[in-house]
N, C-alpha and C positions, 0 to 999 in steps of 0.2 A: 452478407448479411447469410448466416446459414438459415436454412429453413427449419423448423421445428422437426422435431421425429414423428409427433401427430399429424402434422401438414404431409407427411412421405421424405423429407427433405433425412439429412442426416451429418451429425457435428462434424466439421473439419479440424484437424489434427491438434490447430492451435487452442480448441477449447478444453483436450483431455490430456496436454503437453504444456507444463508450465513452461517450458524453456521455449519453446514455438511461439507460447503466448506472448509471451515479454517482446520475441521478436518482431511478431505480428504490430504487438504495438508499439515498438519504437520506428517499421515504418511507416504505421500510419502518419505517427507523428512528424518524421521528416519530411513526408509528401504533401502534409498539411504544412507545415512552415515554408514549404518550400512556392507552395501556391501564393501563400501571403508575401512572400519577398516579392515575387514576379509581379503581383498586385498594387503594390505599394507605390505611392508617391512621393513620401514623407520622409526625408531622408531619414530622421530617426526613426521611422518606423521599420524601414528598409532595412538598417543596419541590426535593431534588436530581432527581425524575422532572420537575418543570415544567420547572428547567433546562434539564435534556438536552432535553424535548420542545422548548423557545425553541429552541436550540442548533440544533434538528436543522432548524427551518422555515426560520430563516438559512441554513443551507449547502443548501436546498431550492431557495431564493428565487436565490441565487449560481447555483447551477449552470444552473437553470432559463432566467437569461437568457442559456447559451451558447449555449442550440437556435436553429437557423437559424429567418426569420421563416417563416410559411406562407405556402403558395403562394399568388398572387392569383388570385382564380378570377374578380373581374369584368368586366365587358365592356368592351373595350378601347377607348381613346378615340377617339373619330370626327376625324379628322383634316381643321381648319377649310378651305372653300373659299376657292378667290383669286381674288377680285373681276374681275383681272382675264384669270384663264385662263377665265374663265365667255365673255368676248366672245368670245373666240376657237370655243366651239362653236354647232352649230346649233341650231337647237330642238328637234327631237328628242330632239336629245342631254340639253337643259336639263329637257325634259320625263320622260326619266327617270330624270333624278338626280334629281328633285325630289321622283317617289314613291319612291325610294331612300332618301332623305334624313327620313322619317318619323318617326325619333330624334331627328333634328337640325333643331328649327327655327328656330337664327339660318341654317343651311347655306340652307333652304328659304326666308326673308328673303333671301339674298342671291339667290338663284335669281330669286326675284319681282319684285328689285329691279332686274337683269338685263333680265328680258320689260319692265318700264317703261321703260328708257331705250331698248332697242329700237323700241318702239311709238311714244316719245315724236321721237327721231331720225328714226322713218320719216314720221311727219306732224307735219312741224315746225306746230307754231299759237303762230306770234308776230309780231308789229309791225315790218319790218325795218327800219323809222324810229326804232325805240326801242334794238333791240339788234340787229345785224348778225348775218345765218344763221351766221358763222365765230365769233364767241362764243355764242349761243344755244346752238349744238352743244354748244362747249367747257363752259358750263355746264353743259348737263347732264348729259355727261361727269362733272364734275365732284363734281358734287352726291348722285346715285350713288354715290359712294366721299365722301361726305362729310365720312368721320369720317377720315380722310385729308388733310383740309387744315389749311389755321393758321387761326387765332382771322381774321387778317385775309382770308387767301381767301377763306372761307367767308360775311363779311357783304358785300363783293366780289361775292360770289355770288347771295346775297339781293338787293343792292341791284342787279343787273343782271334777276335773275330776277321782281324783287317782282309783276310785272303780270301773272304766271304763279301762277294757282290751285297747282299740283301742285308747283311748282316753289318757291313760295315754302314749300312747306309741309315738303318736304322741307329747307330751309335754317332752317326755324322749329323741326323737330324735332331738329335738331342741336345749334341754339344752344341749346334746352332742355334734350337731356342734358349738353351743358358748364355750363350755368347761366350763360349768357354773358346779359347785358341785352339787349333789343330792341326797338326802339321800335314802335307801329303803323305809321309813314312809314319810308322811310331816311333821309329830313331831317333828321327829328329825333334822329337817332343820332350822337351825339358823335365816335363814332369811322368815321363812315363822311364825316365833313363835310370832310375832302378829298378824298375820294373824285369825292363830287356836285360839288366846285367842280371838279376836274379834268374830270369830265364835260359841264359844262356848256361848260368854256373852249371843247373842241374841237368841240360841236354850234353853239357861235356862232361859230368859222371857216372849218367847213366844212358848213352847212345854210341856208338861206334862212331868212329872215325867221317866215314860218307854220310852215316845221315846228321851226323853233328853239322858238316857243313852247309847238306840241303835246310837243316832247319836253322843254322844261321843265315841262309842268303832269302829265307823267308820274312828275314827281321829287313833284310835290304841293310844290313853296317855298314857295307864298302858303299861310300859317297859317287864311286863312277859307276855302278850300278843301277844307281836311281836314275842316269840319263837315258833318255829314248836314242833308239839305235841313231835317228838321223842326226841328233847333238854330235853322235860318237866319230861319224862322221865328215862330222863340217855343215851339214845341213839344216837348214832352218826347221825345226819338228813345226809338224801339222800342228793345225788347231783343234781342240776337243772340241765338242757342244757342252754346255754347261747343264745339270744335274733340272733348270728350268724347262734351258730349252728341252731337253728330253722328254720329259712330262709334257708337254706341252705335243711333240712331237705324235708321244705314244697315244695321247687322248684322240689326236686328228687319226691315228693308225685304226686305235680301238672303234670306232665309230664307222671309218671305211670298210673295217674288217666283220661289222656285223651287219652291215647294210648285204657285203657279198653274201654273208651264211645266210643271211633272210633269203636272199633271191633265191642262193643252190639248196635250202632245204624245202621253199617253197610258205616260210611261215612256219616249219616244225623245227621249232627250238630245242622245245622242254620234251622232255619223256612225264609219263603218266603222275608221279611222283610231283613232278617240279611243278605242274601245270595245278596240283591237289593242294600244294603249299602254296602258290602265287608267288613263283621268283620272276623276278625279273630278268629278262633271258639277256638283254645285254649286260648284264653284271657276271654273265659268265663269259663273257671274251678276254675279262681280264681280273689281277688278284689270283685266288686261290685254286688253282686246277682240282682240288677235288670234288668241289664244288659242280663243276665240268661234268666229272665222273658220277655226279649222282644225280644230276638232274639235268642232264643235258639228252637231247633224242639222240637215239644212231645216227640219224640222216646228219647232226654238227657233229657229233664225234668224228663221222667221217670225212665234211669237211675240212676240218682242225688238222685231219692225219692227212688230208691229200695237200693241206694249204701249208705244210712247218709246222704244225704243233700249236698246240696252246703256248699263248708268248704274257710272259709275266712279265713285270716292268724293269726285274731285276736280271729277265735273259733280253731284254730290246736292251737296256742299256749295256752291257756287256758286249751285244753284237754291233753297237754304235757307236761305242768309244775306240774298240778297233787298239787297245796298249797290250803290251804282255800280257799284264795282270790281270784284266778282264778276260781275255782271250784263255785264259788257260781255265776258266770256269764258266764258260759259255755250254748253256745245257744244250746237251746233243740233242737231234731230232726222235733219237730213239728212245729219250728219256720223257719226251713232251706226250702229251696228252692225244692218241690215236686210236682208232675202229678197230 
C-alpha cells in the first residue's frame, strides 16, 4: 500500500496512470487466485480457482500490450559519410574526422580511400600513351567510389586501369563484392570485347605504327603473350601468392617494421603537428604516403628512407608477385618517402 502524502509518502505510478492501475489490478487478481488454487483441497474449488487464474493471466497480457514501449537507450546511429563531401575537405579536417570515427570503421575506410585518391591524383603514375591523363584521373575518381558505378562502367574502368596495380585492385575488389566474373586479362572478358575493339579502333586511327603495337600489347590480345616465361620454356610456372596471403604478410610486415621504427627513433615517430592532432603513428607505416610526410618526424622519415622507403600494399604486392606485369609498375626507391 502507498503511504499518504501527508504522512511523507508518495503515490506510486499506478495511482496516476490508468493503464498501470489496470495492470496492477490484474496482477493482484492473478496472485490472489494462484494462492487460492494452491490452498484448495476440493477439486471443484481448485478447478474454479485455476480457471480464474488463467483468465487473470490473459487479462494481464492484454493490458500489458497497452503500455508504451520503453525509451531507446541505445547509441544513436552514426550518420554515414558522403564520399563527395569528403573531396571538399582539407587534409587536417579529414584527419580529425578519421580520429572521431573510431566507432565507424566504414566511415574510416571512406576517409582512407579519399586519402588514396588524392595521393594518386597528386602523383599520377601512368603511361599517357596507354591511357590519357584525363581518362586516368576519371578512372581514379570513379574507382574510389566504385560501388556507385554500373557493372559496365566498372569493367571499363578495370580495362583502362588494368595496367596500374592499385587501380586494378580497387576494381577487382568491387567486382568480387558484386560476384562479377572477371578474367585474368581484359581481352579474355566477353563483356569487354566491344570496349577493347573500340579502343583498338581509336588507337589505329590516332597512333603511329610503333605506338599502336605497344598499345595493342598492353591489352594482351595475343594469347601466347599471356603465358609466363616458364610455360613458354616448358617449365612449370611458379605459384603466386593470393591477395589474401599477401595482405596477411603485409600486415605482419608493417607491424614488425613499426617495432623497428619505434626502436630506431626511440619512440619519436610523430612531428609536432602529428602529436597535436593525435595521429596514431602505427597508421603511418602503411596506406597513404602523404600522411607520413605530413605527420611523421624527421627521425621516422630518415628510418624509412634508409630501409627502402614507404611501403604501400600496392608496392608490396608488386614486389612479391614477381610477374612482368607487376614488375613494370613497382614503385622505385627514389619515388618512396625518404628523408
